[in-house]
PDB file as gemmi writes it, atoms N, CA and C in Angstrom:
CRYST1    1.000    1.000    1.000  90.00  90.00  90.00 P 1                      
ATOM      1  N   MET A   1      19.921  77.315 -39.641  1.00  0.00           N  
ATOM      2  CA  MET A   1      20.982  76.710 -38.691  1.00  0.00           C  
ATOM      3  C   MET A   1      20.617  75.585 -38.271  1.00  0.00           C  
ATOM      4  N   ASP A   2      21.641  74.585 -38.463  1.00  0.00           N  
ATOM      5  CA  ASP A   2      21.262  73.165 -38.157  1.00  0.00           C  
ATOM      6  C   ASP A   2      22.330  72.817 -36.950  1.00  0.00           C  
ATOM      7  N   ILE A   3      21.690  72.711 -35.772  1.00  0.00           N  
ATOM      8  CA  ILE A   3      22.563  72.439 -34.605  1.00  0.00           C  
ATOM      9  C   ILE A   3      22.646  70.687 -34.736  1.00  0.00           C  
ATOM     10  N   LYS A   4      23.911  70.239 -34.867  1.00  0.00           N  
ATOM     11  CA  LYS A   4      24.254  68.903 -34.960  1.00  0.00           C  
ATOM     12  C   LYS A   4      24.272  68.325 -33.471  1.00  0.00           C  
ATOM     13  N   LYS A   5      24.949  68.936 -32.577  1.00  0.00           N  
ATOM     14  CA  LYS A   5      25.149  68.448 -31.269  1.00  0.00           C  
ATOM     15  C   LYS A   5      25.693  69.472 -30.237  1.00  0.00           C  
ATOM     16  N   LEU A   6      25.480  69.160 -29.004  1.00  0.00           N  
ATOM     17  CA  LEU A   6      26.235  70.014 -27.965  1.00  0.00           C  
ATOM     18  C   LEU A   6      27.435  69.331 -27.436  1.00  0.00           C  
ATOM     19  N   ILE A   7      28.406  70.159 -27.009  1.00  0.00           N  
ATOM     20  CA  ILE A   7      29.677  69.614 -26.605  1.00  0.00           C  
ATOM     21  C   ILE A   7      30.007  70.182 -25.314  1.00  0.00           C  
ATOM     22  N   LEU A   8      29.970  69.426 -24.217  1.00  0.00           N  
ATOM     23  CA  LEU A   8      30.459  70.142 -22.877  1.00  0.00           C  
ATOM     24  C   LEU A   8      31.944  69.659 -22.688  1.00  0.00           C  
ATOM     25  N   VAL A   9      32.788  70.588 -22.427  1.00  0.00           N  
ATOM     26  CA  VAL A   9      34.103  70.350 -22.230  1.00  0.00           C  
ATOM     27  C   VAL A   9      34.208  70.655 -20.656  1.00  0.00           C  
ATOM     28  N   THR A  10      34.492  69.622 -19.664  1.00  0.00           N  
ATOM     29  CA  THR A  10      34.344  70.107 -18.388  1.00  0.00           C  
ATOM     30  C   THR A  10      35.401  69.178 -17.588  1.00  0.00           C  
ATOM     31  N   ALA A  11      35.517  69.382 -16.271  1.00  0.00           N  
ATOM     32  CA  ALA A  11      36.242  68.565 -15.479  1.00  0.00           C  
ATOM     33  C   ALA A  11      35.464  68.452 -14.190  1.00  0.00           C  
ATOM     34  N   LYS A  12      35.190  67.205 -13.737  1.00  0.00           N  
ATOM     35  CA  LYS A  12      34.407  66.824 -12.640  1.00  0.00           C  
ATOM     36  C   LYS A  12      34.641  67.426 -11.361  1.00  0.00           C  
ATOM     37  N   HIS A  13      36.022  67.710 -11.131  1.00  0.00           N  
ATOM     38  CA  HIS A  13      36.351  68.270  -9.861  1.00  0.00           C  
ATOM     39  C   HIS A  13      36.208  69.738  -9.656  1.00  0.00           C  
ATOM     40  N   LEU A  14      35.701  70.523 -10.721  1.00  0.00           N  
ATOM     41  CA  LEU A  14      35.403  71.975 -10.747  1.00  0.00           C  
ATOM     42  C   LEU A  14      34.179  72.075 -10.029  1.00  0.00           C  
ATOM     43  N   PRO A  15      33.937  73.200  -9.398  1.00  0.00           N  
ATOM     44  CA  PRO A  15      32.741  73.467  -8.764  1.00  0.00           C  
ATOM     45  C   PRO A  15      31.500  73.646  -9.682  1.00  0.00           C  
ATOM     46  N   GLN A  16      31.807  74.320 -10.897  1.00  0.00           N  
ATOM     47  CA  GLN A  16      30.747  74.673 -11.840  1.00  0.00           C  
ATOM     48  C   GLN A  16      30.256  73.507 -12.710  1.00  0.00           C  
ATOM     49  N   HIS A  17      31.048  72.427 -12.461  1.00  0.00           N  
ATOM     50  CA  HIS A  17      30.804  71.274 -13.318  1.00  0.00           C  
ATOM     51  C   HIS A  17      29.259  70.814 -13.248  1.00  0.00           C  
ATOM     52  N   LYS A  18      28.862  70.639 -12.128  1.00  0.00           N  
ATOM     53  CA  LYS A  18      27.440  70.216 -11.892  1.00  0.00           C  
ATOM     54  C   LYS A  18      26.348  70.983 -12.723  1.00  0.00           C  
ATOM     55  N   TYR A  19      26.587  72.421 -12.463  1.00  0.00           N  
ATOM     56  CA  TYR A  19      25.635  73.398 -13.339  1.00  0.00           C  
ATOM     57  C   TYR A  19      25.811  73.238 -14.764  1.00  0.00           C  
ATOM     58  N   PHE A  20      27.006  73.231 -15.231  1.00  0.00           N  
ATOM     59  CA  PHE A  20      27.119  73.085 -16.663  1.00  0.00           C  
ATOM     60  C   PHE A  20      26.625  71.705 -17.125  1.00  0.00           C  
ATOM     61  N   GLU A  21      26.764  70.614 -16.447  1.00  0.00           N  
ATOM     62  CA  GLU A  21      26.172  69.449 -16.874  1.00  0.00           C  
ATOM     63  C   GLU A  21      24.775  69.513 -16.897  1.00  0.00           C  
ATOM     64  N   ASN A  22      24.148  70.081 -15.782  1.00  0.00           N  
ATOM     65  CA  ASN A  22      22.453  70.005 -15.800  1.00  0.00           C  
ATOM     66  C   ASN A  22      22.016  70.924 -16.793  1.00  0.00           C  
ATOM     67  N   ILE A  23      22.820  72.148 -17.136  1.00  0.00           N  
ATOM     68  CA  ILE A  23      22.198  73.060 -18.154  1.00  0.00           C  
ATOM     69  C   ILE A  23      22.471  72.295 -19.491  1.00  0.00           C  
ATOM     70  N   ALA A  24      23.428  71.587 -19.813  1.00  0.00           N  
ATOM     71  CA  ALA A  24      23.671  70.803 -21.039  1.00  0.00           C  
ATOM     72  C   ALA A  24      22.730  69.835 -21.326  1.00  0.00           C  
ATOM     73  N   LYS A  25      22.366  68.982 -20.318  1.00  0.00           N  
ATOM     74  CA  LYS A  25      21.595  67.937 -20.500  1.00  0.00           C  
ATOM     75  C   LYS A  25      20.130  68.418 -20.651  1.00  0.00           C  
ATOM     76  N   GLN A  26      19.683  69.346 -19.959  1.00  0.00           N  
ATOM     77  CA  GLN A  26      18.441  70.086 -20.185  1.00  0.00           C  
ATOM     78  C   GLN A  26      18.198  70.677 -21.547  1.00  0.00           C  
ATOM     79  N   LEU A  27      19.191  71.317 -21.902  1.00  0.00           N  
ATOM     80  CA  LEU A  27      19.213  71.902 -23.441  1.00  0.00           C  
ATOM     81  C   LEU A  27      19.321  70.780 -24.580  1.00  0.00           C  
ATOM     82  N   SER A  28      20.009  69.667 -24.285  1.00  0.00           N  
ATOM     83  CA  SER A  28      20.056  68.536 -25.261  1.00  0.00           C  
ATOM     84  C   SER A  28      18.624  68.032 -25.386  1.00  0.00           C  
ATOM     85  N   LYS A  29      18.010  67.798 -24.343  1.00  0.00           N  
ATOM     86  CA  LYS A  29      16.612  67.329 -24.342  1.00  0.00           C  
ATOM     87  C   LYS A  29      15.773  68.235 -25.076  1.00  0.00           C  
ATOM     88  N   GLU A  30      15.767  69.581 -24.544  1.00  0.00           N  
ATOM     89  CA  GLU A  30      14.957  70.576 -25.133  1.00  0.00           C  
ATOM     90  C   GLU A  30      15.026  70.733 -26.589  1.00  0.00           C  
ATOM     91  N   LEU A  31      16.341  70.804 -27.008  1.00  0.00           N  
ATOM     92  CA  LEU A  31      16.498  71.046 -28.476  1.00  0.00           C  
ATOM     93  C   LEU A  31      16.544  69.733 -29.292  1.00  0.00           C  
ATOM     94  N   ASN A  32      16.524  68.697 -28.634  1.00  0.00           N  
ATOM     95  CA  ASN A  32      16.562  67.340 -29.212  1.00  0.00           C  
ATOM     96  C   ASN A  32      17.857  67.108 -30.256  1.00  0.00           C  
ATOM     97  N   VAL A  33      18.901  67.439 -29.528  1.00  0.00           N  
ATOM     98  CA  VAL A  33      20.196  67.179 -30.164  1.00  0.00           C  
ATOM     99  C   VAL A  33      21.127  66.188 -29.125  1.00  0.00           C  
ATOM    100  N   PRO A  34      22.044  65.480 -29.660  1.00  0.00           N  
ATOM    101  CA  PRO A  34      22.973  64.790 -28.873  1.00  0.00           C  
ATOM    102  C   PRO A  34      23.831  65.696 -28.049  1.00  0.00           C  
ATOM    103  N   LEU A  35      24.241  65.191 -27.037  1.00  0.00           N  
ATOM    104  CA  LEU A  35      25.446  65.827 -26.032  1.00  0.00           C  
ATOM    105  C   LEU A  35      26.485  65.054 -25.831  1.00  0.00           C  
ATOM    106  N   ASP A  36      27.623  65.564 -26.171  1.00  0.00           N  
ATOM    107  CA  ASP A  36      28.887  64.925 -25.831  1.00  0.00           C  
ATOM    108  C   ASP A  36      29.631  65.640 -24.730  1.00  0.00           C  
ATOM    109  N   ILE A  37      29.885  64.876 -23.585  1.00  0.00           N  
ATOM    110  CA  ILE A  37      30.687  65.315 -22.545  1.00  0.00           C  
ATOM    111  C   ILE A  37      32.061  64.994 -22.654  1.00  0.00           C  
ATOM    112  N   VAL A  38      32.996  65.795 -22.763  1.00  0.00           N  
ATOM    113  CA  VAL A  38      34.459  65.584 -22.750  1.00  0.00           C  
ATOM    114  C   VAL A  38      35.167  66.177 -21.568  1.00  0.00           C  
ATOM    115  N   GLU A  39      35.843  65.032 -21.026  1.00  0.00           N  
ATOM    116  CA  GLU A  39      36.721  65.381 -19.710  1.00  0.00           C  
ATOM    117  C   GLU A  39      38.064  66.156 -20.175  1.00  0.00           C  
ATOM    118  N   GLU A  40      38.244  67.250 -19.469  1.00  0.00           N  
ATOM    119  CA  GLU A  40      39.437  67.965 -19.626  1.00  0.00           C  
ATOM    120  C   GLU A  40      40.291  68.031 -20.976  1.00  0.00           C  
ATOM    121  N   ASP A  41      39.663  68.241 -21.998  1.00  0.00           N  
ATOM    122  CA  ASP A  41      40.145  68.466 -23.276  1.00  0.00           C  
ATOM    123  C   ASP A  41      40.532  69.945 -23.475  1.00  0.00           C  
ATOM    124  N   TYR A  42      41.697  70.217 -22.916  1.00  0.00           N  
ATOM    125  CA  TYR A  42      42.160  71.732 -23.055  1.00  0.00           C  
ATOM    126  C   TYR A  42      42.548  72.088 -24.623  1.00  0.00           C  
ATOM    127  N   VAL A  43      43.029  71.048 -25.381  1.00  0.00           N  
ATOM    128  CA  VAL A  43      43.262  71.516 -26.768  1.00  0.00           C  
ATOM    129  C   VAL A  43      41.996  71.756 -27.422  1.00  0.00           C  
ATOM    130  N   PHE A  44      40.973  71.207 -27.231  1.00  0.00           N  
ATOM    131  CA  PHE A  44      39.551  71.467 -27.757  1.00  0.00           C  
ATOM    132  C   PHE A  44      39.222  72.981 -27.303  1.00  0.00           C  
ATOM    133  N   ALA A  45      39.204  72.914 -26.099  1.00  0.00           N  
ATOM    134  CA  ALA A  45      38.781  74.268 -25.397  1.00  0.00           C  
ATOM    135  C   ALA A  45      39.633  75.573 -25.811  1.00  0.00           C  
ATOM    136  N   ASN A  46      40.985  75.274 -26.030  1.00  0.00           N  
ATOM    137  CA  ASN A  46      41.808  76.454 -26.435  1.00  0.00           C  
ATOM    138  C   ASN A  46      41.581  76.738 -28.014  1.00  0.00           C  
ATOM    139  N   THR A  47      41.167  75.653 -28.723  1.00  0.00           N  
ATOM    140  CA  THR A  47      40.951  75.757 -30.147  1.00  0.00           C  
ATOM    141  C   THR A  47      39.629  76.563 -30.493  1.00  0.00           C  
ATOM    142  N   TYR A  48      38.742  76.219 -29.651  1.00  0.00           N  
ATOM    143  CA  TYR A  48      37.262  76.757 -29.924  1.00  0.00           C  
ATOM    144  C   TYR A  48      36.656  77.629 -28.851  1.00  0.00           C  
ATOM    145  N   GLY A  49      37.201  77.664 -27.826  1.00  0.00           N  
ATOM    146  CA  GLY A  49      36.540  78.247 -26.657  1.00  0.00           C  
ATOM    147  C   GLY A  49      37.140  79.753 -26.360  1.00  0.00           C  
ATOM    148  N   GLU A  50      36.404  80.409 -25.281  1.00  0.00           N  
ATOM    149  CA  GLU A  50      37.077  81.649 -24.845  1.00  0.00           C  
ATOM    150  C   GLU A  50      38.229  81.350 -24.027  1.00  0.00           C  
ATOM    151  N   LYS A  51      38.990  82.457 -24.078  1.00  0.00           N  
ATOM    152  CA  LYS A  51      40.413  82.384 -23.280  1.00  0.00           C  
ATOM    153  C   LYS A  51      40.552  83.561 -22.411  1.00  0.00           C  
ATOM    154  N   ASP A  52      41.519  83.495 -21.518  1.00  0.00           N  
ATOM    155  CA  ASP A  52      41.783  84.497 -20.573  1.00  0.00           C  
ATOM    156  C   ASP A  52      42.755  85.499 -21.110  1.00  0.00           C  
ATOM    157  N   GLU A  53      43.294  86.356 -20.546  1.00  0.00           N  
ATOM    158  CA  GLU A  53      44.191  87.538 -21.052  1.00  0.00           C  
ATOM    159  C   GLU A  53      45.677  86.845 -21.397  1.00  0.00           C  
ATOM    160  N   PHE A  54      45.861  85.546 -20.940  1.00  0.00           N  
ATOM    161  CA  PHE A  54      47.047  85.082 -21.246  1.00  0.00           C  
ATOM    162  C   PHE A  54      46.935  84.011 -22.456  1.00  0.00           C  
ATOM    163  N   GLY A  55      45.832  83.939 -22.988  1.00  0.00           N  
ATOM    164  CA  GLY A  55      45.528  82.896 -24.013  1.00  0.00           C  
ATOM    165  C   GLY A  55      45.239  81.622 -23.663  1.00  0.00           C  
ATOM    166  N   MET A  56      44.795  81.324 -22.409  1.00  0.00           N  
ATOM    167  CA  MET A  56      44.459  80.003 -21.909  1.00  0.00           C  
ATOM    168  C   MET A  56      42.814  79.910 -21.863  1.00  0.00           C  
ATOM    169  N   ALA A  57      42.403  78.761 -22.172  1.00  0.00           N  
ATOM    170  CA  ALA A  57      40.918  78.493 -22.015  1.00  0.00           C  
ATOM    171  C   ALA A  57      40.775  77.915 -20.556  1.00  0.00           C  
ATOM    172  N   TRP A  58      39.525  77.934 -20.242  1.00  0.00           N  
ATOM    173  CA  TRP A  58      39.154  77.554 -18.782  1.00  0.00           C  
ATOM    174  C   TRP A  58      38.039  76.604 -19.157  1.00  0.00           C  
ATOM    175  N   LEU A  59      37.771  75.734 -18.114  1.00  0.00           N  
ATOM    176  CA  LEU A  59      36.712  74.824 -18.296  1.00  0.00           C  
ATOM    177  C   LEU A  59      35.812  75.060 -16.955  1.00  0.00           C  
ATOM    178  N   PRO A  60      34.573  74.635 -17.069  1.00  0.00           N  
ATOM    179  CA  PRO A  60      33.744  74.210 -18.290  1.00  0.00           C  
ATOM    180  C   PRO A  60      33.347  75.266 -19.174  1.00  0.00           C  
ATOM    181  N   GLN A  61      33.363  74.804 -20.375  1.00  0.00           N  
ATOM    182  CA  GLN A  61      32.683  75.462 -21.564  1.00  0.00           C  
ATOM    183  C   GLN A  61      31.777  74.681 -22.334  1.00  0.00           C  
ATOM    184  N   LEU A  62      30.574  75.235 -22.645  1.00  0.00           N  
ATOM    185  CA  LEU A  62      29.647  74.525 -23.586  1.00  0.00           C  
ATOM    186  C   LEU A  62      29.698  74.977 -24.794  1.00  0.00           C  
ATOM    187  N   PHE A  63      29.697  74.158 -25.921  1.00  0.00           N  
ATOM    188  CA  PHE A  63      29.815  74.554 -27.222  1.00  0.00           C  
ATOM    189  C   PHE A  63      28.582  73.951 -28.106  1.00  0.00           C  
ATOM    190  N   ALA A  64      28.469  74.333 -29.192  1.00  0.00           N  
ATOM    191  CA  ALA A  64      27.467  73.857 -30.225  1.00  0.00           C  
ATOM    192  C   ALA A  64      28.055  73.585 -31.605  1.00  0.00           C  
ATOM    193  N   GLN A  65      27.876  72.392 -32.207  1.00  0.00           N  
ATOM    194  CA  GLN A  65      28.376  72.196 -33.343  1.00  0.00           C  
ATOM    195  C   GLN A  65      27.069  72.581 -34.442  1.00  0.00           C  
ATOM    196  N   ILE A  66      27.410  73.742 -35.208  1.00  0.00           N  
ATOM    197  CA  ILE A  66      26.347  74.162 -36.062  1.00  0.00           C  
ATOM    198  C   ILE A  66      26.785  74.079 -37.442  1.00  0.00           C  
ATOM    199  N   ASP A  67      26.114  73.071 -38.095  1.00  0.00           N  
ATOM    200  CA  ASP A  67      26.496  72.716 -39.617  1.00  0.00           C  
ATOM    201  C   ASP A  67      27.996  72.082 -39.211  1.00  0.00           C  
ATOM    202  N   SER A  68      28.941  72.650 -39.827  1.00  0.00           N  
ATOM    203  CA  SER A  68      30.280  72.229 -39.494  1.00  0.00           C  
ATOM    204  C   SER A  68      31.245  73.006 -38.487  1.00  0.00           C  
ATOM    205  N   GLU A  69      30.685  74.070 -38.095  1.00  0.00           N  
ATOM    206  CA  GLU A  69      31.321  74.940 -37.187  1.00  0.00           C  
ATOM    207  C   GLU A  69      31.160  74.691 -35.812  1.00  0.00           C  
ATOM    208  N   ILE A  70      32.293  74.734 -34.788  1.00  0.00           N  
ATOM    209  CA  ILE A  70      32.063  74.734 -33.429  1.00  0.00           C  
ATOM    210  C   ILE A  70      32.068  76.039 -32.923  1.00  0.00           C  
ATOM    211  N   LYS A  71      31.020  76.411 -32.037  1.00  0.00           N  
ATOM    212  CA  LYS A  71      30.633  77.754 -31.543  1.00  0.00           C  
ATOM    213  C   LYS A  71      30.508  77.688 -30.096  1.00  0.00           C  
ATOM    214  N   PRO A  72      31.250  78.446 -29.066  1.00  0.00           N  
ATOM    215  CA  PRO A  72      31.016  78.649 -27.867  1.00  0.00           C  
ATOM    216  C   PRO A  72      29.740  79.143 -27.483  1.00  0.00           C  
ATOM    217  N   ILE A  73      29.087  78.558 -26.671  1.00  0.00           N  
ATOM    218  CA  ILE A  73      27.653  79.128 -26.449  1.00  0.00           C  
ATOM    219  C   ILE A  73      27.370  79.318 -25.047  1.00  0.00           C  
ATOM    220  N   LEU A  74      28.185  78.806 -24.064  1.00  0.00           N  
ATOM    221  CA  LEU A  74      28.160  79.179 -22.586  1.00  0.00           C  
ATOM    222  C   LEU A  74      29.531  79.047 -22.013  1.00  0.00           C  
ATOM    223  N   THR A  75      30.057  80.144 -21.783  1.00  0.00           N  
ATOM    224  CA  THR A  75      31.468  80.042 -21.147  1.00  0.00           C  
ATOM    225  C   THR A  75      31.532  80.362 -19.654  1.00  0.00           C  
ATOM    226  N   ARG A  76      30.682  81.216 -19.278  1.00  0.00           N  
ATOM    227  CA  ARG A  76      30.569  81.556 -17.703  1.00  0.00           C  
ATOM    228  C   ARG A  76      29.068  81.449 -17.266  1.00  0.00           C  
ATOM    229  N   LEU A  77      29.045  81.185 -16.106  1.00  0.00           N  
ATOM    230  CA  LEU A  77      27.583  81.077 -15.528  1.00  0.00           C  
ATOM    231  C   LEU A  77      27.046  82.383 -15.020  1.00  0.00           C  
ATOM    232  N   PRO A  78      25.916  82.708 -15.315  1.00  0.00           N  
ATOM    233  CA  PRO A  78      25.340  84.036 -14.939  1.00  0.00           C  
ATOM    234  C   PRO A  78      25.099  83.923 -13.304  1.00  0.00           C  
ATOM    235  N   ILE A  79      25.205  84.938 -12.599  1.00  0.00           N  
ATOM    236  CA  ILE A  79      24.807  84.985 -11.167  1.00  0.00           C  
ATOM    237  C   ILE A  79      23.729  85.914 -10.949  1.00  0.00           C  
ATOM    238  N   ASN A  80      22.838  85.317 -10.087  1.00  0.00           N  
ATOM    239  CA  ASN A  80      21.673  86.142  -9.620  1.00  0.00           C  
ATOM    240  C   ASN A  80      22.219  87.291  -8.872  1.00  0.00           C  
ATOM    241  N   GLU A  81      21.831  88.522  -9.111  1.00  0.00           N  
ATOM    242  CA  GLU A  81      22.413  89.609  -8.403  1.00  0.00           C  
ATOM    243  C   GLU A  81      21.703  89.778  -6.907  1.00  0.00           C  
ATOM    244  N   LYS A  82      20.619  89.253  -6.700  1.00  0.00           N  
ATOM    245  CA  LYS A  82      20.021  89.210  -5.481  1.00  0.00           C  
ATOM    246  C   LYS A  82      20.387  88.238  -4.565  1.00  0.00           C  
ATOM    247  N   THR A  83      20.632  86.992  -5.020  1.00  0.00           N  
ATOM    248  CA  THR A  83      20.788  85.862  -4.154  1.00  0.00           C  
ATOM    249  C   THR A  83      22.367  85.352  -4.196  1.00  0.00           C  
ATOM    250  N   LEU A  84      22.894  85.884  -5.254  1.00  0.00           N  
ATOM    251  CA  LEU A  84      24.315  85.658  -5.631  1.00  0.00           C  
ATOM    252  C   LEU A  84      24.634  84.061  -5.865  1.00  0.00           C  
ATOM    253  N   ASP A  85      23.583  83.297  -6.298  1.00  0.00           N  
ATOM    254  CA  ASP A  85      23.598  82.101  -6.678  1.00  0.00           C  
ATOM    255  C   ASP A  85      23.656  81.991  -8.223  1.00  0.00           C  
ATOM    256  N   VAL A  86      24.010  80.762  -8.568  1.00  0.00           N  
ATOM    257  CA  VAL A  86      24.134  80.622 -10.062  1.00  0.00           C  
ATOM    258  C   VAL A  86      22.685  80.703 -10.564  1.00  0.00           C  
ATOM    259  N   ASP A  87      22.348  81.361 -11.721  1.00  0.00           N  
ATOM    260  CA  ASP A  87      21.081  81.615 -12.188  1.00  0.00           C  
ATOM    261  C   ASP A  87      20.859  80.660 -13.505  1.00  0.00           C  
ATOM    262  N   ILE A  88      20.338  79.393 -13.100  1.00  0.00           N  
ATOM    263  CA  ILE A  88      20.348  78.415 -14.225  1.00  0.00           C  
ATOM    264  C   ILE A  88      19.437  78.866 -15.357  1.00  0.00           C  
ATOM    265  N   GLU A  89      18.271  79.491 -14.962  1.00  0.00           N  
ATOM    266  CA  GLU A  89      17.297  80.030 -16.073  1.00  0.00           C  
ATOM    267  C   GLU A  89      17.941  81.029 -16.828  1.00  0.00           C  
ATOM    268  N   LYS A  90      18.647  81.847 -16.336  1.00  0.00           N  
ATOM    269  CA  LYS A  90      19.355  82.980 -17.081  1.00  0.00           C  
ATOM    270  C   LYS A  90      20.373  82.296 -18.128  1.00  0.00           C  
ATOM    271  N   ALA A  91      21.116  81.260 -17.631  1.00  0.00           N  
ATOM    272  CA  ALA A  91      22.060  80.526 -18.431  1.00  0.00           C  
ATOM    273  C   ALA A  91      21.344  79.798 -19.693  1.00  0.00           C  
ATOM    274  N   ARG A  92      20.275  79.352 -19.308  1.00  0.00           N  
ATOM    275  CA  ARG A  92      19.436  78.732 -20.577  1.00  0.00           C  
ATOM    276  C   ARG A  92      19.115  79.800 -21.477  1.00  0.00           C  
ATOM    277  N   GLU A  93      18.708  80.828 -21.047  1.00  0.00           N  
ATOM    278  CA  GLU A  93      18.333  82.128 -21.985  1.00  0.00           C  
ATOM    279  C   GLU A  93      19.461  82.497 -22.662  1.00  0.00           C  
ATOM    280  N   VAL A  94      20.535  82.512 -22.105  1.00  0.00           N  
ATOM    281  CA  VAL A  94      21.696  83.163 -22.888  1.00  0.00           C  
ATOM    282  C   VAL A  94      22.005  82.090 -24.065  1.00  0.00           C  
ATOM    283  N   VAL A  95      22.166  80.692 -23.702  1.00  0.00           N  
ATOM    284  CA  VAL A  95      22.245  79.752 -24.731  1.00  0.00           C  
ATOM    285  C   VAL A  95      21.394  79.828 -25.765  1.00  0.00           C  
ATOM    286  N   LEU A  96      20.046  79.865 -25.454  1.00  0.00           N  
ATOM    287  CA  LEU A  96      19.115  79.962 -26.496  1.00  0.00           C  
ATOM    288  C   LEU A  96      19.123  81.106 -27.445  1.00  0.00           C  
ATOM    289  N   ASN A  97      19.565  82.505 -26.728  1.00  0.00           N  
ATOM    290  CA  ASN A  97      19.805  83.553 -27.564  1.00  0.00           C  
ATOM    291  C   ASN A  97      20.836  83.443 -28.480  1.00  0.00           C  
ATOM    292  N   VAL A  98      22.014  82.875 -27.985  1.00  0.00           N  
ATOM    293  CA  VAL A  98      23.262  82.728 -28.779  1.00  0.00           C  
ATOM    294  C   VAL A  98      23.091  81.838 -29.993  1.00  0.00           C  
ATOM    295  N   LEU A  99      22.041  80.799 -29.864  1.00  0.00           N  
ATOM    296  CA  LEU A  99      21.793  79.831 -30.832  1.00  0.00           C  
ATOM    297  C   LEU A  99      20.672  80.495 -31.878  1.00  0.00           C  
ATOM    298  N   GLY A 100      19.918  81.525 -31.367  1.00  0.00           N  
ATOM    299  CA  GLY A 100      18.951  82.153 -32.155  1.00  0.00           C  
ATOM    300  C   GLY A 100      17.575  81.272 -32.011  1.00  0.00           C  
ATOM    301  N   VAL A 101      17.454  80.540 -30.958  1.00  0.00           N  
ATOM    302  CA  VAL A 101      16.219  79.841 -30.673  1.00  0.00           C  
ATOM    303  C   VAL A 101      15.086  80.636 -30.104  1.00  0.00           C  
ATOM    304  N   LYS A 102      13.975  80.697 -30.541  1.00  0.00           N  
ATOM    305  CA  LYS A 102      12.985  81.479 -29.810  1.00  0.00           C  
ATOM    306  C   LYS A 102      12.242  80.638 -28.780  1.00  0.00           C  
ATOM    307  N   THR A 103      12.007  81.118 -27.620  1.00  0.00           N  
ATOM    308  CA  THR A 103      11.357  80.579 -26.508  1.00  0.00           C  
ATOM    309  C   THR A 103       9.752  80.622 -26.420  1.00  0.00           C  
TER     310      THR A 103                                                      
END                                                                             
């Protein structure tokens, strides 16, 4: 599996934006792959991302280009059950697991 780049489709006004951006930048460095940050590209998100029951994608979503395929790798932030805060480390683990990268 050859990861070409990570693609974050986001909107700066959304509360989850800062978490997704931090995770994406951290993973880009860790995996040594480029990161593209795209603002409010709902066409891209609807084409490649997860959608709700009405067929509409939400933002932010993190994708990976693997060879020539675009794959969603993080579409929702995990929440720590004890603190009810965003669990950044768990999000990182989810992405690495989806990508098949051993930690």
